[in-house]
N, C-alpha and C positions, 0 to 999 in steps of 0.2 A: 746665175744660171749659165752653164757652159753648153755650147752647141758644137756639134761636129760639122765644120764647114770645110769643104775641099775645093781648092782652086788648082786647076791643071790644064794642060793642053791636050786636045784630042789628037787622033791620027792625022787630021788635016791641018793641024797647027792652030786651031781655034781655041781660045781660052774658054774654059767651062767652069761653072760653079755648081757644086752640090750643097744644098742646105736641107735641114730637116723640114718636113712638111709644116710643122707648127710655125716656122718663121719664113715661109716662102715669099711673103710680101716684102721682106727685106731684100731679097734677090731682085724683085721687080724694081724697087727703088734704086738699088745700086746700078743696075743695068740701064735704067732710064736716065740717071744722072751722069753717067760716064759716056763721053763721046768715044767713037771708035779710035780717034787719034790718041786719046789718053787712056784707053781701056786697059792695056797691058800694064802701064805704070800704076794706074789706080788699083788694079787688082793685086799687083805686087805689094803695094802699100797696105792694102787691107789684109793680105796674107801675113805680112810682118806683124801687124797689130794683133791678129788672132793667134799667132804662134808665140808671142812673148807675154 
């Protein structure tokens, strides 16, 4: 099953993630596990996995 997940920076430079409603809990887990220090690196790695 494939889902449309978008990772982007908003106008204030904050990284944002959009996920479909049926997998919103994944977003909570990802954001809860990633610290602010590694957030950008972690999200970039997730984006790489999702795009390949």
